N, CA, C and O atoms as a printed pandas DataFrame, in Angstrom:
     atom_number atom_name residue_name chain_id  residue_number  x_coord  y_coord  z_coord
0              1         N          MET        A               1  111.648  123.014   83.238
1              2        CA          MET        A               1  112.926  123.173   82.596
2              3         C          MET        A               1  112.876  122.488   81.231
3              4         O          MET        A               1  112.372  121.372   81.101
4              5         N          GLU        A               2  113.382  123.141   80.263
5              6        CA          GLU        A               2  113.450  122.596   78.908
6              7         C          GLU        A               2  114.731  121.776   78.756
7              8         O          GLU        A               2  115.719  122.022   79.449
8              9         N          ASP        A               3  114.709  120.810   77.853
9             10        CA          ASP        A               3  115.902  120.003   77.598
10            11         C          ASP        A               3  117.095  120.870   77.223
11            12         O          ASP        A               3  118.221  120.589   77.635
12            13         N          ARG        A               4  116.859  121.913   76.451
13            14        CA          ARG        A               4  117.958  122.768   75.997
14            15         C          ARG        A               4  118.613  123.527   77.144
15            16         O          ARG        A               4  119.729  124.027   76.995
16            17         N          ASP        A               5  117.926  123.621   78.298
17            18        CA          ASP        A               5  118.460  124.341   79.456
18            19         C          ASP        A               5  119.317  123.467   80.367
19            20         O          ASP        A               5  119.909  123.967   81.324
20            21         N          ILE        A               6  119.387  122.182   80.083
21            22        CA          ILE        A               6  120.155  121.267   80.927
22            23         C          ILE        A               6  121.633  121.376   80.578
23            24         O          ILE        A               6  122.010  121.330   79.407
24            25         N          ASP        A               7  122.461  121.521   81.596
25            26        CA          ASP        A               7  123.908  121.635   81.414
26            27         C          ASP        A               7  124.533  120.248   81.443
27            28         O          ASP        A               7  124.575  119.610   82.494
28            29         N          TYR        A               8  125.011  119.784   80.314
29            30        CA          TYR        A               8  125.637  118.466   80.191
30            31         C          TYR        A               8  127.163  118.553   80.175
31            32         O          TYR        A               8  127.828  117.553   79.904
32            33         N          SER        A               9  127.720  119.707   80.455
33            34        CA          SER        A               9  129.156  119.914   80.285
34            35         C          SER        A               9  130.021  119.007   81.172
35            36         O          SER        A               9  131.172  118.741   80.828
36            37         N          ASP        A              10  129.493  118.531   82.298
37            38        CA          ASP        A              10  130.286  117.671   83.180
38            39         C          ASP        A              10  130.014  116.186   82.951
39            40         O          ASP        A              10  130.484  115.347   83.720
40            41         N          ILE        A              11  129.264  115.855   81.908
41            42        CA          ILE        A              11  128.948  114.463   81.597
42            43         C          ILE        A              11  129.628  114.105   80.282
43            44         O          ILE        A              11  129.288  114.674   79.245
44            45         N          PRO        A              12  130.578  113.176   80.299
45            46        CA          PRO        A              12  131.248  112.820   79.047
46            47         C          PRO        A              12  130.285  112.082   78.117
47            48         O          PRO        A              12  129.422  111.340   78.585
48            49         N          PRO        A              13  130.424  112.276   76.824
49            50        CA          PRO        A              13  129.556  111.561   75.882
50            51         C          PRO        A              13  129.868  110.063   75.905
51            52         O          PRO        A              13  131.005  109.658   76.145
52            53         N          LEU        A              14  128.853  109.259   75.655
53            54        CA          LEU        A              14  129.033  107.809   75.606
54            55         C          LEU        A              14  129.311  107.397   74.165
55            56         O          LEU        A              14  128.645  107.851   73.234
56            57         N          ASP        A              15  130.300  106.537   74.000
57            58        CA          ASP        A              15  130.589  106.019   72.670
58            59         C          ASP        A              15  130.286  104.522   72.641
59            60         O          ASP        A              15  129.826  103.957   73.633
60            61         N          ASP        A              16  130.544  103.893   71.512
61            62        CA          ASP        A              16  130.219  102.472   71.360
62            63         C          ASP        A              16  130.956  101.585   72.347
63            64         O          ASP        A              16  130.437  100.537   72.731
64            65         N          SER        A              17  132.156  101.977   72.770
65            66        CA          SER        A              17  132.909  101.137   73.699
66            67         C          SER        A              17  132.192  101.005   75.049
67            68         O          SER        A              17  132.312   99.975   75.713
68            69         N          PHE        A              18  131.458  102.025   75.453
69            70        CA          PHE        A              18  130.697  101.942   76.697
70            71         C          PHE        A              18  129.656  100.827   76.606
71            72         O          PHE        A              18  129.513  100.028   77.532
72            73         N          PHE        A              19  128.942  100.777   75.507
73            74        CA          PHE        A              19  127.864   99.808   75.364
74            75         C          PHE        A              19  128.376   98.395   75.110
75            76         O          PHE        A              19  127.651   97.430   75.353
76            77         N          GLU        A              20  129.607   98.251   74.627
77            78        CA          GLU        A              20  130.178   96.924   74.420
78            79         C          GLU        A              20  130.435   96.214   75.749
79            80         O          GLU        A              20  130.421   94.985   75.800
80            81         N          LYS        A              21  130.666   96.960   76.810
81            82        CA          LYS        A              21  130.997   96.381   78.113
82            83         C          LYS        A              21  129.765   96.111   78.982
83            84         O          LYS        A              21  129.873   95.445   80.012
84            85         N          GLN        A              22  128.628   96.605   78.591
85            86        CA          GLN        A              22  127.436   96.522   79.430
86            87         C          GLN        A              22  126.738   95.179   79.276
87            88         O          GLN        A              22  126.760   94.565   78.209
88            89         N          THR        A              23  126.123   94.740   80.355
89            90        CA          THR        A              23  125.337   93.510   80.338
90            91         C          THR        A              23  123.963   93.795   80.919
91            92         O          THR        A              23  123.793   94.719   81.715
92            93         N          VAL        A              24  123.006   93.011   80.524
93            94        CA          VAL        A              24  121.653   93.122   81.055
94            95         C          VAL        A              24  121.528   92.161   82.223
95            96         O          VAL        A              24  121.802   90.969   82.082
96            97         N          THR        A              25  121.123   92.666   83.358
97            98        CA          THR        A              25  120.940   91.836   84.536
98            99         C          THR        A              25  119.461   91.807   84.887
99           100         O          THR        A              25  118.853   92.849   85.132
100          101         N          ILE        A              26  118.900   90.641   84.909
101          102        CA          ILE        A              26  117.489   90.483   85.279
102          103         C          ILE        A              26  117.449   90.111   86.751
103          104         O          ILE        A              26  118.042   89.111   87.154
104          105         N          PRO        A              27  116.750   90.911   87.562
105          106        CA          PRO        A              27  116.714   90.598   88.992
106          107         C          PRO        A              27  115.990   89.277   89.237
107          108         O          PRO        A              27  115.092   88.904   88.482
108          109         N          PRO        A              28  116.384   88.575   90.293
109          110        CA          PRO        A              28  115.713   87.308   90.590
110          111         C          PRO        A              28  114.256   87.564   90.965
111          112         O          PRO        A              28  113.922   88.631   91.480
112          113         N          PRO        A              29  113.392   86.585   90.707
113          114        CA          PRO        A              29  111.980   86.774   91.053
114          115         C          PRO        A              29  111.796   86.889   92.565
115          116         O          PRO        A              29  112.605   86.389   93.347
116          117         N          LYS        A              30  110.731   87.549   92.950
117          118        CA          LYS        A              30  110.432   87.709   94.371
118          119         C          LYS        A              30  109.290   86.779   94.749
119          120         O          LYS        A              30  108.437   86.455   93.922
120          121         N          ASP        A              31  109.284   86.355   96.000
121          122        CA          ASP        A              31  108.191   85.531   96.508
122          123         C          ASP        A              31  107.013   86.432   96.853
123          124         O          ASP        A              31  107.184   87.510   97.422
124          125         N          GLN        A              32  105.822   85.977   96.504
125          126        CA          GLN        A              32  104.615   86.696   96.896
126          127         C          GLN        A              32  104.073   86.017   98.139
127          128         O          GLN        A              32  103.894   84.799   98.160
128          129         N          LEU        A              33  103.813   86.802   99.177
129          130        CA          LEU        A              33  103.299   86.237  100.412
130          131         C          LEU        A              33  102.409   87.246  101.119
131          132         O          LEU        A              33  102.380   88.428  100.777
132          133         N          THR        A              34  101.705   86.762  102.087
133          134        CA          THR        A              34  100.878   87.616  102.917
134          135         C          THR        A              34  101.642   87.891  104.196
135          136         O          THR        A              34  102.114   86.969  104.861
136          137         N          VAL        A              35  101.761   89.164  104.536
137          138        CA          VAL        A              35  102.508   89.558  105.723
138          139         C          VAL        A              35  101.726   90.673  106.423
139          140         O          VAL        A              35  101.005   91.433  105.776
140          141         N          ARG        A              36  101.871   90.763  107.715
141          142        CA          ARG        A              36  101.152   91.788  108.472
142          143         C          ARG        A              36  102.142   92.799  109.041
143          144         O          ARG        A              36  103.118   92.442  109.701
144          145         N          PHE        A              37  101.855   94.089  108.762
145          146        CA          PHE        A              37  102.644   95.197  109.302
146          147         C          PHE        A              37  101.720   96.092  110.104
147          148         O          PHE        A              37  100.511   96.105  109.872
148          149         N          ASP        A              38  102.272   96.834  111.038
149          150        CA          ASP        A              38  101.481   97.823  111.761
150          151         C          ASP        A              38  100.920   98.840  110.772
151          152         O          ASP        A              38  101.596   99.221  109.817
152          153         N          ARG        A              39   99.685   99.278  111.004
153          154        CA          ARG        A              39   99.027  100.204  110.079
154          155         C          ARG        A              39   99.810  101.497  109.882
155          156         O          ARG        A              39   99.891  102.011  108.767
156          157         N          ASP        A              40  100.385  102.022  110.960
157          158        CA          ASP        A              40  101.098  103.288  110.819
158          159         C          ASP        A              40  102.358  103.135  109.976
159          160         O          ASP        A              40  102.778  104.074  109.300
160          161         N          ILE        A              41  102.958  101.952  110.017
161          162        CA          ILE        A              41  104.147  101.701  109.198
162          163         C          ILE        A              41  103.766  101.701  107.721
163          164         O          ILE        A              41  104.409  102.359  106.904
164          165         N          VAL        A              42  102.720  100.959  107.389
165          166        CA          VAL        A              42  102.260  100.902  105.996
166          167         C          VAL        A              42  101.805  102.284  105.533
167          168         O          VAL        A              42  102.111  102.696  104.414
168          169         N          ALA        A              43  101.085  102.993  106.380
169          170        CA          ALA        A              43  100.615  104.338  106.022
170          171         C          ALA        A              43  101.788  105.261  105.718
171          172         O          ALA        A              43  101.738  106.027  104.755
172          173         N          TRP        A              44  102.844  105.198  106.528
173          174        CA          TRP        A              44  103.998  106.060  106.303
174          175         C          TRP        A              44  104.652  105.769  104.951
175          176         O          TRP        A              44  104.975  106.687  104.196
176          177         N          PHE        A              45  104.842  104.481  104.656
177          178        CA          PHE        A              45  105.448  104.132  103.368
178          179         C          PHE        A              45  104.549  104.540  102.209
179          180         O          PHE        A              45  105.040  105.034  101.194
180          181         N          ARG        A              46  103.243  104.341  102.343
181          182        CA          ARG        A              46  102.319  104.728  101.269
182          183         C          ARG        A              46  102.343  106.238  101.030
183          184         O          ARG        A              46  102.208  106.691   99.893
184          185         N          GLU        A              47  102.512  107.003  102.088
185          186        CA          GLU        A              47  102.567  108.466  101.949
186          187         C          GLU        A              47  103.759  108.900  101.102
187          188         O          GLU        A              47  103.761  110.005  100.557
188          189         N          GLN        A              48  104.765  108.050  100.986
189          190        CA          GLN        A              48  105.951  108.392  100.206
190          191         C          GLN        A              48  105.692  108.291   98.705
191          192         O          GLN        A              48  106.510  108.734   97.899
192          193         N          GLY        A              49  104.555  107.708   98.332
193          194        CA          GLY        A              49  104.188  107.644   96.918
194          195         C          GLY        A              49  104.366  106.272   96.310
195          196         O          GLY        A              49  104.581  105.277   97.002
196          197         N          ARG        A              50  104.270  106.252   94.990
197          198        CA          ARG        A              50  104.375  104.993   94.241
198          199         C          ARG        A              50  105.673  104.274   94.570
199          200         O          ARG        A              50  106.698  104.903   94.833
200          201         N          GLY        A              51  105.615  102.955   94.551
201          202        CA          GLY        A              51  106.795  102.153   94.815
202          203         C          GLY        A              51  107.041  101.910   96.290
203          204         O          GLY        A              51  108.147  101.538   96.681
204          205         N          TYR        A              52  106.021  102.117   97.114
205          206        CA          TYR        A              52  106.229  101.967   98.562
206          207         C          TYR        A              52  106.622  100.549   98.938
207          208         O          TYR        A              52  107.412  100.358   99.862
208          209         N          GLN        A              53  106.094   99.556   98.249
209          210        CA          GLN        A              53  106.460   98.174   98.577
210          211         C          GLN        A              53  107.922   97.906   98.219
211          212         O          GLN        A              53  108.613   97.176   98.930
212          213         N          THR        A              54  108.386   98.484   97.135
213          214        CA          THR        A              54  109.794   98.353   96.757
214          215         C          THR        A              54  110.672   98.998   97.817
215          216         O          THR        A              54  111.716   98.452   98.172
216          217         N          ARG        A              55  110.256  100.161   98.328
217          218        CA          ARG        A              55  111.031  100.818   99.387
218          219         C          ARG        A              55  111.018   99.998  100.667
219          220         O          ARG        A              55  112.037   99.911  101.352
220          221         N          MET        A              56  109.880   99.393  101.001
221          222        CA          MET        A              56  109.834   98.531  102.183
222          223         C          MET        A              56  110.809   97.365  102.016
223          224         O          MET        A              56  111.504   96.994  102.962
224          225         N          ASN        A              57  110.858   96.794  100.825
225          226        CA          ASN        A              57  111.788   95.710  100.557
226          227         C          ASN        A              57  113.225   96.194  100.696
227          228         O          ASN        A              57  114.072   95.480  101.234
228          229         N          ALA        A              58  113.506   97.405  100.214
229          230        CA          ALA        A              58  114.866   97.955  100.299
230          231         C          ALA        A              58  115.288   98.152  101.753
231          232         O          ALA        A              58  116.444   97.906  102.098
232          233         N          VAL        A              59  114.369   98.591  102.603
233          234        CA          VAL        A              59  114.680   98.763  104.028
234          235         C          VAL        A              59  114.987   97.411  104.659
235          236         O          VAL        A              59  115.955   97.275  105.407
236          237         N          LEU        A              60  114.171   96.422  104.359
237          238        CA          LEU        A              60  114.421   95.081  104.895
238          239         C          LEU        A              60  115.731   94.514  104.356
239          240         O          LEU        A              60  116.471   93.867  105.096
240          241         N          ARG        A              61  116.025   94.748  103.082
241          242        CA          ARG        A              61  117.279   94.280  102.482
242          243         C          ARG        A              61  118.471   94.911  103.194
243          244         O          ARG        A              61  119.439   94.217  103.506
244          245         N          ALA        A              62  118.414   96.217  103.455
245          246        CA          ALA        A              62  119.508   96.907  104.142
246          247         C          ALA        A              62  119.718   96.325  105.534
247          248         O          ALA        A              62  120.857   96.154  105.969
248          249         N          TYR        A              63  118.638   96.021  106.230
249          250        CA          TYR        A              63  118.743   95.433  107.568
250          251         C          TYR        A              63  119.409   94.056  107.499
251          252         O          TYR        A              63  120.321   93.760  108.270
252          253         N          VAL        A              64  118.944   93.226  106.574
253          254        CA          VAL        A              64  119.507   91.877  106.441
254          255         C          VAL        A              64  120.991   91.955  106.075
255          256         O          VAL        A              64  121.808   91.237  106.652
256          257         N          ASP        A              65  121.339   92.814  105.130
257          258        CA          ASP        A              65  122.743   92.951  104.729
258          259         C          ASP        A              65  123.607   93.421  105.896
259          260         O          ASP        A              65  124.730   92.946  106.066
260          261         N          ALA        A              66  123.092   94.350  106.699
261          262        CA          ALA        A              66  123.846   94.839  107.862
262          263         C          ALA        A              66  124.044   93.726  108.881
263          264         O          ALA        A              66  125.116   93.613  109.476
264          265         N          GLN        A              67  123.028   92.912  109.086
265          266        CA          GLN        A              67  123.131   91.803  110.029
266          267         C          GLN        A              67  124.150   90.774  109.551
267          268         O          GLN        A              67  124.909   90.226  110.350
268          269         N          LYS        A              68  124.162   90.516  108.251
269          270        CA          LYS        A              68  125.124   89.554  107.694
270          271         C          LYS        A              68  126.560   90.055  107.864
271          272         O          LYS        A              68  127.466   89.271  108.145
272          273         N          ARG        A              69  126.761   91.368  107.693
273          274        CA          ARG        A              69  128.113   91.926  107.848
274          275         C          ARG        A              69  128.585   91.907  109.291
275          276         O          ARG        A              69  129.787   91.844  109.545
276          277         N          SER        A              70  127.662   91.960  110.236
277          278        CA          SER        A              70  128.056   92.040  111.654
278          279         C          SER        A              70  128.320   90.666  112.264
279          280         O          SER        A              70  128.758   90.579  113.411
280          281         N          THR        A              71  128.063   89.600  111.525
281          282        CA          THR        A              71  128.310   88.263  112.075
282          283         C          THR        A              71  129.617   87.687  111.574
283          284         O          THR        A              71  129.979   86.569  111.939
């Protein structure tokens, strides 16, 4: 698809006021550690492509957040 073929009609243009309200958020650093997972679990995440470790972290984050909400 070419850029000229993209329909932007439902996206309002951004003006300077949008950028005046924005802030840059730097995520907190992550701890590096050695951890052991079942091979099939790691293989499944790797099959999903680049960023598999980030996705594994997101799954663990969702679990932790759900546990915190249920207590």
